[in-house]
ROKE-172590 format. One record per residue (C-alpha): residue number from 1; x, z, y negated. Coordinates in nm, 2 decimals. Layout:
# ROKE-172590
REC   num        x        z        y
REC   NUM        X        Z        Y
...
END
This chain:
# ROKE-172590
REC   num        x        z        y
REC     1    -6.99     5.19    -2.38
REC     2    -7.23     4.90    -2.63
REC     3    -7.18     5.23    -2.90
REC     4    -7.33     5.44    -2.62
REC     5    -7.22     5.80    -2.45
REC     6    -7.22     5.76    -2.10
REC     7    -7.01     6.10    -2.02
REC     8    -6.83     6.39    -2.25
REC     9    -6.64     6.65    -2.10
REC    10    -6.34     6.93    -2.28
REC    11    -6.06     7.15    -2.14
REC    12    -6.26     7.47    -2.13
REC    13    -5.96     7.71    -1.98
REC    14    -5.60     7.69    -1.93
REC    15    -5.56     7.61    -1.54
REC    16    -5.87     7.45    -1.50
REC    17    -5.95     7.05    -1.50
REC    18    -5.87     6.87    -1.77
REC    19    -6.13     6.68    -2.07
REC    20    -6.08     6.37    -1.88
REC    21    -6.16     6.53    -1.55
REC    22    -6.47     6.68    -1.68
REC    23    -6.59     6.36    -1.92
REC    24    -6.57     6.17    -1.59
REC    25    -6.74     6.40    -1.37
REC    26    -7.03     6.42    -1.62
REC    27    -7.09     6.06    -1.59
REC    28    -7.45     6.03    -1.42
REC    29    -7.48     5.84    -1.09
REC    30    -7.64     5.55    -1.26
REC    31    -7.38     5.48    -1.52
REC    32    -7.08     5.48    -1.26
REC    33    -7.09     5.16    -1.21
REC    34    -7.03     5.11    -1.61
REC    35    -6.69     5.28    -1.60
REC    36    -6.49     5.05    -1.62
REC    37    -6.61     4.86    -1.87
REC    38    -6.63     5.22    -2.14
REC    39    -6.39     5.30    -2.33
REC    40    -6.23     5.59    -2.30
REC    41    -6.16     5.84    -2.64
REC    42    -5.92     6.11    -2.59
REC    43    -5.84     6.41    -2.82
REC    44    -5.51     6.41    -2.68
REC    45    -5.27     6.18    -2.47
REC    46    -5.34     6.20    -2.10
REC    47    -5.09     6.41    -1.90
REC    48    -4.84     6.17    -1.64
REC    49    -4.74     6.52    -1.45
REC    50    -4.92     6.69    -1.17
REC    51    -4.91     7.07    -1.26
REC    52    -5.21     7.31    -1.19
REC    53    -5.46     7.04    -1.24
REC    54    -5.34     6.69    -1.15
REC    55    -5.22     6.42    -1.37
REC    56    -5.50     6.30    -1.60
REC    57    -5.35     5.95    -1.64
REC    58    -5.37     5.88    -1.28
REC    59    -5.71     5.94    -1.32
REC    60    -5.75     5.72    -1.51
REC    61    -5.63     5.43    -1.30
REC    62    -5.82     5.51    -1.00
REC    63    -6.19     5.50    -1.19
REC    64    -5.99     5.14    -1.34
REC    65    -6.07     5.22    -1.72
REC    66    -5.91     4.93    -1.90
REC    67    -5.94     5.08    -2.27
REC    68    -5.85     5.45    -2.39
REC    69    -5.84     5.55    -2.73
REC    70    -5.60     5.85    -2.85
REC    71    -5.58     6.05    -3.12
REC    72    -5.24     6.22    -3.11
REC    73    -4.90     6.18    -2.84
REC    74    -4.87     6.50    -2.67
REC    75    -4.56     6.72    -2.75
REC    76    -4.53     6.85    -2.42
REC    77    -4.17     6.78    -2.26
REC    78    -4.25     6.50    -1.95
REC    79    -4.53     6.38    -2.16
REC    80    -4.49     6.29    -2.50
REC    81    -4.57     5.91    -2.52
REC    82    -4.44     5.85    -2.13
REC    83    -4.83     5.87    -2.01
REC    84    -4.89     5.57    -2.26
REC    85    -4.62     5.33    -2.14
REC    86    -4.73     5.42    -1.79
REC    87    -5.15     5.36    -1.89
REC    88    -4.98     5.01    -2.08
REC    89    -4.74     4.95    -1.76
REC    90    -5.08     4.91    -1.56
REC    91    -5.27     4.70    -1.78
REC    92    -5.45     4.93    -2.01
REC    93    -5.51     4.89    -2.35
REC    94    -5.37     5.20    -2.52
REC    95    -5.44     5.22    -2.88
REC    96    -5.32     5.52    -3.10
REC    97    -5.37     5.63    -3.41
REC    98    -5.38     5.53    -3.71
REC    99    -5.61     5.25    -3.53
REC   100    -5.74     5.53    -3.36
REC   101    -6.01     5.58    -3.68
REC   102    -6.05     5.20    -3.75
REC   103    -6.15     5.20    -3.37
REC   104    -6.42     5.49    -3.31
REC   105    -6.80     5.38    -3.27
REC   106    -7.00     5.44    -3.59
REC   107    -7.18     5.76    -3.39
REC   108    -6.84     5.93    -3.29
REC   109    -6.69     6.14    -3.60
REC   110    -6.28     6.10    -3.62
REC   111    -6.22     6.45    -3.77
REC   112    -6.40     6.65    -3.52
REC   113    -6.16     6.52    -3.21
REC   114    -5.84     6.69    -3.38
REC   115    -5.98     7.04    -3.44
REC   116    -6.01     7.09    -3.02
REC   117    -5.60     7.04    -3.00
REC   118    -5.51     7.13    -3.36
REC   119    -5.24     7.37    -3.14
REC   120    -5.09     7.07    -3.00
REC   121    -5.05     6.92    -3.35
REC   122    -4.89     7.21    -3.48
REC   123    -4.61     7.28    -3.17
REC   124    -4.58     6.86    -3.22
REC   125    -4.48     6.94    -3.60
REC   126    -4.27     7.20    -3.54
REC   127    -4.09     7.04    -3.26
REC   128    -3.99     6.67    -3.41
REC   129    -3.97     6.81    -3.78
REC   130    -3.85     7.17    -3.76
REC   131    -4.17     7.28    -4.06
REC   132    -4.47     7.38    -4.06
REC   133    -4.83     7.12    -4.00
REC   134    -4.87     7.12    -4.38
REC   135    -5.21     7.10    -4.52
REC   136    -5.29     6.99    -4.91
REC   137    -5.62     7.12    -5.02
REC   138    -5.73     7.14    -5.40
REC   139    -6.03     7.07    -5.57
REC   140    -6.14     6.84    -5.89
REC   141    -6.40     6.81    -6.15
REC   142    -6.61     6.47    -6.10
REC   143    -6.38     6.31    -6.43
REC   144    -6.04     6.41    -6.19
REC   145    -5.92     6.77    -6.35
REC   146    -5.84     7.12    -6.18
REC   147    -5.88     7.30    -6.48
REC   148    -6.02     7.29    -6.82
REC   149    -5.79     7.26    -7.14
REC   150    -5.89     7.59    -7.22
REC   151    -5.71     7.83    -6.95
REC   152    -5.90     8.09    -7.07
REC   153    -6.27     7.92    -7.02
REC   154    -6.41     8.04    -6.68
REC   155    -6.50     7.79    -6.45
REC   156    -6.62     7.68    -6.10
REC   157    -6.58     7.31    -5.97
REC   158    -6.73     7.38    -5.65
REC   159    -7.02     7.57    -5.47
REC   160    -7.07     7.89    -5.31
REC   161    -7.08     7.65    -4.97
REC   162    -6.80     7.49    -4.99
REC   163    -6.54     7.80    -5.15
REC   164    -6.64     7.95    -4.79
REC   165    -6.61     7.70    -4.60
REC   166    -6.22     7.72    -4.76
REC   167    -6.20     8.10    -4.61
REC   168    -6.29     7.96    -4.30
REC   169    -6.02     7.69    -4.28
REC   170    -5.80     8.02    -4.43
REC   171    -5.86     8.22    -4.12
REC   172    -5.70     7.95    -3.88
REC   173    -5.41     7.87    -4.06
REC   174    -5.08     8.11    -4.07
REC   175    -4.98     8.07    -4.40
REC   176    -5.13     7.98    -4.77
REC   177    -4.90     7.86    -5.03
REC   178    -4.93     7.92    -5.39
REC   179    -4.75     7.87    -5.70
REC   180    -4.60     8.17    -5.96
REC   181    -4.82     8.07    -6.25
REC   182    -5.15     8.06    -5.99
REC   183    -5.06     8.43    -5.92
REC   184    -5.03     8.52    -6.22
REC   185    -5.27     8.35    -6.43
REC   186    -5.54     8.37    -6.17
REC   187    -5.43     8.70    -5.98
REC   188    -5.59     8.57    -5.63
REC   189    -5.62     8.79    -5.25
REC   190    -5.57     8.50    -5.08
REC   191    -5.75     8.69    -4.80
REC   192    -6.06     8.53    -4.58
REC   193    -6.31     8.77    -4.76
REC   194    -6.56     8.51    -4.76
REC   195    -6.52     8.43    -4.36
REC   196    -6.49     8.71    -4.05
REC   197    -6.16     8.61    -3.94
REC   198    -5.72     8.71    -3.99
REC   199    -5.59     8.70    -4.32
REC   200    -5.31     8.44    -4.35
REC   201    -4.97     8.55    -4.46
REC   202    -4.95     8.42    -4.85
REC   203    -4.65     8.28    -4.93
REC   204    -4.52     8.27    -5.33
REC   205    -4.30     7.97    -5.43
REC   206    -4.15     8.10    -5.79
REC   207    -3.87     7.92    -5.86
REC   208    -3.86     8.04    -6.21
REC   209    -3.85     8.38    -6.13
REC   210    -4.16     8.54    -6.28
REC   211    -4.33     8.76    -5.99
REC   212    -4.30     9.09    -6.13
REC   213    -4.45     9.25    -5.79
REC   214    -4.73     9.42    -5.96
REC   215    -4.98     9.12    -5.85
REC   216    -5.29     9.22    -5.65
REC   217    -5.12     8.95    -5.36
REC   218    -4.86     9.26    -5.31
REC   219    -5.20     9.52    -5.22
REC   220    -5.32     9.30    -4.96
REC   221    -5.35     9.35    -4.57
REC   222    -5.07     9.15    -4.52
REC   223    -4.75     9.15    -4.65
REC   224    -4.62     8.81    -4.86
REC   225    -4.32     8.62    -4.86
REC   226    -4.20     8.54    -5.20
REC   227    -3.96     8.26    -5.24
REC   228    -3.79     8.32    -5.57
REC   229    -3.50     8.29    -5.77
REC   230    -3.51     8.65    -5.93
REC   231    -3.59     8.90    -5.75
REC   232    -3.91     9.14    -5.86
REC   233    -3.79     9.46    -6.03
REC   234    -4.03     9.65    -5.90
REC   235    -4.27     9.64    -5.55
REC   236    -4.56     9.88    -5.48
REC   237    -4.45    10.18    -5.29
REC   238    -4.49    10.07    -4.88
REC   239    -4.45     9.73    -4.97
REC   240    -4.35     9.56    -4.67
REC   241    -4.31     9.18    -4.90
REC   242    -4.05     8.99    -4.77
REC   243    -3.77     8.86    -5.07
REC   244    -3.57     8.51    -5.04
REC   245    -3.41     8.42    -5.28
REC   246    -3.42     8.02    -5.34
REC   247    -3.24     7.80    -5.66
REC   248    -3.41     7.77    -5.98
REC   249    -3.63     7.42    -5.91
REC   250    -3.89     7.26    -5.68
REC   251    -3.65     7.01    -5.56
REC   252    -3.61     6.83    -5.20
REC   253    -3.36     7.06    -5.09
REC   254    -3.55     7.37    -5.21
REC   255    -3.93     7.32    -5.05
REC   256    -3.72     7.20    -4.71
REC   257    -3.54     7.51    -4.65
REC   258    -3.86     7.70    -4.76
REC   259    -4.06     7.52    -4.46
REC   260    -3.75     7.55    -4.22
REC   261    -3.76     7.92    -4.32
REC   262    -4.17     7.93    -4.27
REC   263    -4.12     7.71    -3.93
REC   264    -3.89     8.01    -3.83
REC   265    -4.10     8.28    -3.87
REC   266    -4.33     8.14    -3.64
REC   267    -4.57     8.00    -3.96
REC   268    -4.65     7.71    -3.73
REC   269    -4.95     7.58    -4.00
REC   270    -4.95     7.64    -4.39
REC   271    -5.19     7.53    -4.65
REC   272    -5.07     7.44    -5.01
REC   273    -5.38     7.54    -5.26
REC   274    -5.16     7.55    -5.59
REC   275    -5.10     7.52    -5.91
REC   276    -5.12     7.16    -5.97
REC   277    -4.67     7.11    -5.98
REC   278    -4.62     7.28    -5.65
REC   279    -4.88     7.05    -5.51
REC   280    -4.75     6.71    -5.70
REC   281    -4.40     6.83    -5.52
REC   282    -4.55     6.82    -5.21
REC   283    -4.67     6.47    -5.24
REC   284    -4.34     6.34    -5.46
REC   285    -4.15     6.43    -5.15
REC   286    -4.39     6.32    -4.91
REC   287    -4.37     6.66    -4.71
REC   288    -4.72     6.72    -4.61
REC   289    -4.93     6.60    -4.32
REC   290    -5.33     6.64    -4.44
REC   291    -5.54     6.66    -4.74
REC   292    -5.86     6.81    -4.82
REC   293    -5.96     6.73    -5.13
REC   294    -6.31     6.84    -5.30
REC   295    -6.51     6.66    -5.59
REC   296    -6.74     6.86    -5.75
REC   297    -7.04     6.70    -5.93
REC   298    -6.94     6.80    -6.25
REC   299    -6.72     6.63    -6.57
REC   300    -6.47     6.86    -6.71
REC   301    -6.40     6.60    -6.99
REC   302    -6.04     6.68    -7.05
REC   303    -5.76     6.94    -6.86
REC   304    -5.49     6.92    -6.64
REC   305    -5.55     6.61    -6.46
REC   306    -5.54     6.66    -6.00
REC   307    -5.30     6.51    -5.79
REC   308    -5.32     6.16    -5.71
REC   309    -5.26     6.12    -5.30
REC   310    -5.11     5.79    -5.25
REC   311    -4.96     5.56    -4.89
REC   312    -5.21     5.81    -4.70
REC   313    -5.50     5.73    -4.48
REC   314    -5.84     5.81    -4.54
REC   315    -5.99     6.01    -4.25
REC   316    -6.34     6.07    -4.35
REC   317    -6.55     6.17    -4.66
REC   318    -6.86     6.38    -4.66
REC   319    -7.11     6.60    -4.88
REC   320    -7.11     6.97    -4.89
REC   321    -7.38     7.01    -5.07
REC   322    -7.36     6.90    -5.44
REC   323    -6.90     6.85    -5.37
REC   324    -6.77     6.56    -5.19
REC   325    -6.51     6.68    -4.93
REC   326    -6.27     6.39    -4.86
REC   327    -6.02     6.41    -4.58
REC   328    -5.66     6.25    -4.61
REC   329    -5.40     6.22    -4.37
REC   330    -5.05     6.11    -4.44
REC   331    -4.90     5.79    -4.24
REC   332    -4.54     5.81    -4.12
END
């Protein structure tokens, strides 16, 4: 209220009070008269079904709150917009994403609001689209290149802090998608070696059938999934890699097949980390939900152009030391 926070709360544990309950309980006695005129910001749609903790939408009406801002809907059967309809019918002003970000006060950050509800977000994507939640991640130079013109040149676009942050993200992803060229030329491990956490499933898309099976990723701690038009002739002994045959292209139908297959394998959230052809294919076919783009401080002068993200909504821009990190959200 008037750019002042009078209460905060979060859902501590399943079966216990929801965030709205704890938020309202946290308001001091001297501020409780201000509740009706305050705006309630919630990361997930308030529930309208009476389970272990009661309906939060009822609680909102009981306190006379007139404005509620919601980051995302709850896809739980019986909710999924029903709570918002109930609040609106009672005269409450409800704002949803994408105007969620625009309506946030300056001292409240939009991005962290969605972190705690990530499992709901991923489940909602699976239920409504039949595919995992797709995040694009890449780093570009100050003049917009992914790498130098000389493919053999040694270079780093981002600083060590940014690179460690990427590994932290990996620890919360179920899979990392990369193209065959990235695997062949960079020979990455695709692990979380810079951060203590579980390793995601490496997912390789190889429509031209160039992977040999001897790349380092096939000897890593997690068995990869290889989507290829030509099965590799040899794999390491005792390899548990999964090989799925796909057409020799990156057309819409091919990528949709891959994403549906990943969903069947219960991979709920995946990150596309390159290369350029793969990133551009996901962008071109509108098969992404979020993008995280690092921009380093130095120019390369020439090289492979970074992808351009259109039809997006800027979520946030922040500094990671010398790097700039920009978040985008794909609009429906």
